[in-house]
C-alpha positions as CSV (number, residue, x, y, z in Angstrom):
1,M,54.1,78.5,88.8
2,R,53.3,75.5,86.7
3,N,57.3,74.7,85.7
4,Y,56.9,72.4,81.6
5,I,60.4,70.7,80.5
6,A,61.8,72.2,77.0
7,I,65.0,70.9,75.5
8,A,67.3,72.7,73.4
9,E,69.5,71.7,70.8
10,P,72.2,72.9,69.2
11,S,71.6,73.1,65.2
12,D,74.3,71.5,63.4
13,D,76.6,75.1,61.7
14,G,75.9,75.5,65.7
15,T,73.9,79.2,65.1
16,T,71.1,78.7,66.2
17,W,69.6,76.8,69.2
18,W,66.0,74.5,69.3
19,I,63.7,74.6,71.4
20,S,60.6,71.6,71.9
21,F,58.5,70.6,74.5
22,P,57.4,66.4,75.3
23,S,54.1,67.5,76.6
24,F,53.5,70.7,73.9
25,P,54.0,69.2,70.9
26,G,54.1,71.3,67.4
27,V,55.5,74.6,70.4
28,T,59.0,75.2,69.3
29,S,61.4,78.2,69.5
30,A,64.9,78.8,67.9
31,A,67.6,81.1,70.4
32,D,70.8,82.9,68.5
33,R,72.5,82.5,71.5
34,P,72.4,80.4,74.8
35,E,71.4,82.5,77.1
36,Q,68.4,83.6,75.4
37,I,67.5,79.9,75.3
38,A,65.5,80.7,79.1
39,E,63.7,83.3,77.6
40,Q,62.8,82.4,74.1
41,A,61.1,79.1,76.1
42,R,59.2,81.3,78.2
43,D,57.6,83.1,74.9
44,A,57.6,80.3,73.2
45,L,55.7,78.5,75.8
46,S,53.9,81.1,76.7
47,S,52.1,82.6,73.4
48,A,51.3,78.3,72.6
49,V,49.0,78.5,75.9
50,E,48.1,82.5,75.1
51,A,47.4,81.0,72.0
52,G,44.4,78.3,73.3
53,A,46.9,75.5,73.2
54,P,45.7,73.6,76.6
55,L,47.6,73.3,79.1
56,P,49.0,69.5,80.5
57,R,49.9,68.5,84.1
58,A,52.6,70.0,84.6
59,I,56.6,68.9,86.8
60,E,54.7,69.9,90.3
61,D,51.5,67.6,89.5
62,G,54.5,65.2,88.8
63,E,54.0,64.8,86.1
64,I,57.8,63.9,83.3
65,P,56.6,63.7,80.1
66,A,58.3,60.7,77.8
67,Y,61.3,62.4,76.1
68,D,64.8,60.4,74.6
69,L,67.1,62.7,74.7
70,G,69.0,59.8,71.9
71,E,66.3,62.4,69.2
72,Y,68.9,64.6,69.5
73,S,72.9,65.7,69.2
74,N,73.9,67.0,73.0
75,P,70.4,68.3,73.4
76,L,70.3,70.9,76.6
77,V,67.1,70.6,78.6
78,L,65.5,73.0,81.1
79,L,62.9,73.6,83.7
80,V,60.3,75.9,82.0
81,P,58.3,78.2,84.2
82,Y,54.5,79.8,84.1
83,A,52.4,81.5,85.3
84,A,48.7,80.9,84.3
85,P,47.5,84.6,84.4
86,G,43.7,83.0,86.2
87,P,42.1,79.5,87.4
88,A,44.1,77.2,84.6
89,A,42.3,74.3,82.8
90,V,44.6,70.9,82.7
91,R,43.3,68.4,80.6
């Protein structure tokens, strides 16, 4: 099991939560309700890796990606677990 940081931020009108990953630039997702954030984040991360995105070093490797919470409005930071189906290449 590997864990990666995700940042969720509510939209300006509060109807959607936008999710991004500092270790996976370009990988994003959205959730309609706060209770969906973790599941949507896990799905986005799994889909990105299955589509060929290399696995970066994880929290377990002592890797904490640089991110600036000042870029966000009311952010929620969470750890997203990823279980590789087999031996995973680490970039």
